[in-house]
C-alpha positions as CSV (number, residue, x, y, z in Angstrom):
1,M,12.6,-7.2,8.5
2,L,10.6,-4.8,6.3
3,R,6.9,-4.2,6.9
4,L,4.4,-2.4,4.7
5,R,2.7,0.7,6.2
6,I,-0.1,1.0,3.6
7,K,-3.0,0.5,6.1
8,E,-1.6,3.1,8.5
9,V,-0.9,5.7,5.8
10,A,-4.3,5.1,4.1
11,E,-6.2,5.4,7.3
12,A,-4.4,8.5,8.3
13,K,-5.5,10.0,5.0
14,G,-9.1,8.9,5.5
15,L,-9.1,6.2,2.8
16,N,-10.4,2.7,3.3
17,R,-9.2,-0.3,1.3
18,S,-11.8,-0.1,-1.4
19,Q,-11.2,3.6,-2.0
20,L,-7.5,3.1,-2.2
21,Q,-7.9,0.2,-4.5
22,R,-9.9,2.3,-7.0
23,K,-7.6,5.3,-6.7
24,A,-4.4,3.3,-7.2
25,G,-5.8,1.1,-10.0
26,V,-4.5,-2.2,-8.4
27,T,-6.4,-5.4,-7.9
28,L,-8.3,-5.8,-4.6
29,A,-6.5,-9.1,-4.0
30,L,-3.1,-7.5,-4.3
31,L,-4.1,-4.6,-2.1
32,N,-5.5,-7.0,0.5
33,R,-2.2,-8.9,0.7
34,Y,-0.2,-5.6,1.0
35,W,-2.7,-4.2,3.5
36,K,-2.3,-7.2,5.8
37,N,1.5,-7.6,5.2
38,S,1.0,-11.1,3.9
39,V,3.5,-10.9,1.1
40,G,6.6,-12.8,0.2
41,E,7.6,-10.3,-2.4
42,I,6.6,-6.7,-3.3
43,R,6.1,-5.5,-6.9
44,L,7.7,-2.1,-7.1
45,S,5.4,-1.0,-9.9
46,E,2.3,-1.8,-7.8
47,L,3.9,-0.2,-4.7
48,E,4.5,3.0,-6.8
49,K,0.8,3.1,-7.9
50,I,-0.3,2.8,-4.3
51,A,2.2,5.5,-3.2
52,R,1.0,7.9,-5.9
53,A,-2.6,7.3,-4.8
54,L,-1.6,8.2,-1.2
55,D,0.6,11.1,-2.3
56,V,3.7,9.7,-0.7
57,R,7.0,8.1,-1.8
58,A,7.1,4.4,-2.2
59,I,9.8,4.3,0.5
60,D,7.4,5.9,2.9
61,L,5.3,2.8,2.8
62,L,8.0,0.6,4.2
63,I,9.4,0.4,7.7
64,D,12.3,-1.6,9.0
65,E,11.4,-3.5,12.1
């Protein structure tokens, strides 16, 4: 099962949810869902925005558990 690592990566880079939301240009509602891993589907375009804001690849935000 895949899990998002957005919270862990953001916190390691010193960013909170609000800072990342503004930097990535995504809605706070979407980021909250991704941050808490409460998603049924992931929009790749939105994941790419978040990854660019964190200066990582989108694949780096996913982990297989």
